[in-house]
C-alpha positions as CSV (number, residue, x, y, z in Angstrom):
1,X,156.5,64.5,90.3
2,X,154.2,65.9,93.0
3,X,152.9,68.8,92.7
4,X,153.5,71.0,96.1
5,X,149.8,72.7,95.6
6,X,147.7,71.3,98.1
7,X,144.9,68.8,96.9
8,X,141.6,70.1,97.4
9,X,138.7,67.9,96.3
10,X,136.0,69.4,93.9
11,X,133.2,69.0,97.2
12,X,135.3,71.1,99.3
13,X,135.3,73.9,96.2
14,X,131.4,73.6,96.0
15,X,131.0,73.8,99.8
16,X,133.2,76.6,99.9
17,X,131.3,78.6,97.0
18,X,127.8,77.9,98.4
19,X,129.3,79.5,102.0
20,X,129.9,82.6,100.3
21,X,126.4,82.5,98.2
22,X,124.6,82.3,101.6
23,X,126.8,85.2,103.3
24,X,125.8,87.3,99.9
25,X,122.0,85.8,100.6
26,X,121.9,86.6,104.1
27,X,119.2,89.0,105.2
28,X,120.0,92.9,105.9
29,X,120.1,93.7,109.0
30,X,118.5,96.6,109.4
31,X,118.3,99.0,112.9
32,X,114.9,100.9,114.0
33,X,114.4,103.9,115.4
34,X,110.8,103.5,117.0
35,X,111.3,106.3,119.8
36,X,108.2,107.7,118.1
37,X,106.4,104.8,117.2
38,X,103.4,106.2,119.1
39,X,100.5,104.1,119.5
40,X,102.5,101.3,117.5
41,X,105.5,101.1,119.8
42,X,104.5,97.9,121.4
43,X,103.7,96.2,118.0
44,X,107.1,97.5,116.6
45,X,108.8,96.1,120.0
46,X,106.9,92.7,119.4
47,X,108.2,92.7,115.5
48,X,111.7,93.6,116.5
49,X,111.9,91.0,118.9
50,X,110.6,88.2,116.7
51,X,112.9,89.1,114.0
52,X,115.7,86.6,115.4
53,X,117.8,89.5,115.0
54,X,117.3,90.4,111.5
55,X,116.3,94.1,112.7
56,X,116.8,95.7,115.9
57,X,116.0,98.9,117.8
58,X,118.7,101.9,118.0
59,X,118.7,105.6,119.0
60,X,118.0,108.1,116.0
61,X,121.6,108.9,115.0
62,X,122.2,104.9,114.7
63,X,119.4,103.7,113.3
64,X,119.1,103.0,109.6
65,X,115.0,103.4,109.7
66,X,113.4,106.1,111.3
67,X,110.1,104.6,112.0
68,X,107.7,107.9,113.0
69,X,103.5,106.7,113.5
70,X,101.4,109.6,113.2
71,X,98.1,111.0,112.4
72,X,99.7,113.8,110.2
73,X,96.5,116.1,108.4
74,X,97.2,115.8,104.7
75,X,99.3,119.2,104.2
76,X,102.2,117.9,106.6
77,X,102.0,114.5,104.5
78,X,102.4,116.1,101.3
79,X,105.6,117.8,102.8
80,X,106.9,114.5,103.4
81,X,106.1,112.9,100.3
82,X,107.8,116.2,98.5
83,X,111.4,115.4,100.8
84,X,113.5,113.3,99.9
85,X,114.7,109.5,101.0
86,X,111.0,109.3,102.6
87,X,108.8,106.6,102.7
88,X,105.1,107.0,104.1
89,X,102.3,103.9,103.9
90,X,99.8,106.6,103.6
91,X,98.3,109.2,101.0
92,X,96.7,112.2,101.1
93,X,92.5,112.5,100.7
94,X,92.6,109.0,101.4
95,X,91.3,109.3,104.8
96,X,87.8,108.6,104.2
97,X,88.0,105.5,102.7
98,X,89.0,104.2,106.1
99,X,86.2,106.1,108.3
100,X,82.5,104.0,108.2
101,X,80.3,107.1,108.2
102,X,82.8,108.8,105.4
103,X,82.9,105.9,103.3
104,X,79.1,104.9,103.2
105,X,78.5,109.0,102.1
106,X,80.7,108.3,99.2
107,X,79.4,104.7,98.1
108,X,75.8,107.0,98.4
109,X,77.5,109.4,95.9
110,X,78.9,106.9,93.4
111,X,75.6,105.0,93.6
112,X,73.3,107.7,93.0
113,X,75.4,108.9,89.9
114,X,76.6,105.5,88.2
115,X,74.3,102.9,89.9
116,X,75.6,99.8,87.3
117,X,78.8,100.5,88.4
118,X,78.2,99.8,92.2
119,X,76.0,97.2,91.9
120,X,78.3,95.2,94.4
121,X,77.8,98.0,97.1
122,X,74.9,96.5,99.6
123,X,72.2,98.9,101.1
124,X,73.8,101.7,103.7
125,X,72.6,103.3,106.5
126,X,74.1,106.0,109.0
127,X,72.4,105.2,112.3
128,X,70.6,106.8,113.5
129,X,70.3,109.3,111.1
130,X,68.5,106.6,108.6
131,X,66.7,105.0,111.2
132,X,63.4,104.9,109.5
133,X,65.1,104.4,106.1
134,X,66.7,101.4,108.0
135,X,63.7,100.2,109.8
136,X,61.5,100.3,106.3
137,X,63.9,98.3,104.4
138,X,64.2,95.9,107.4
139,X,60.6,95.1,107.4
140,X,60.9,94.6,103.5
141,X,63.5,91.9,104.0
142,X,63.1,90.3,106.5
143,X,65.7,87.6,105.6
144,X,68.5,89.8,105.2
145,X,71.8,90.1,107.3
146,X,73.0,93.0,108.7
147,X,76.0,94.2,110.2
148,X,75.7,97.2,112.5
149,X,78.9,99.6,112.8
150,X,78.9,101.5,115.8
151,X,79.9,105.3,115.2
152,X,83.7,106.2,116.7
153,X,83.8,101.9,117.0
154,X,85.9,99.6,114.5
């Protein structure tokens, strides 16, 4: 006696299960409001374009993510950090690590207070403020390699 149920091969069942798994694994499709991306706006437009449709731009009221690029001071940044549902990519007080002149001063303080812990830090000179010290160092280390970073430059 034959059953009224259609005969479905094991391969077809496996293919259907794989399709369902694939749908669950599809990347999230996010929408971004980049209207306040400031100097990063062109970069964000390229990122969105290169995402092959996974991410796209949307007006603020319809966006999943609001992307804001700012140079907020630490007090404003702390307020944002305390707000719920906010993500940030910078922390208060860390600005000095990204500025060559401040970083040099910080490293000198560290070297002065605990030289053995900072033996990996090469000699650093603020130019033109320490021009004479740099000239003396260069005279005594003729084969040394030097890297010059202009103030206000990158």
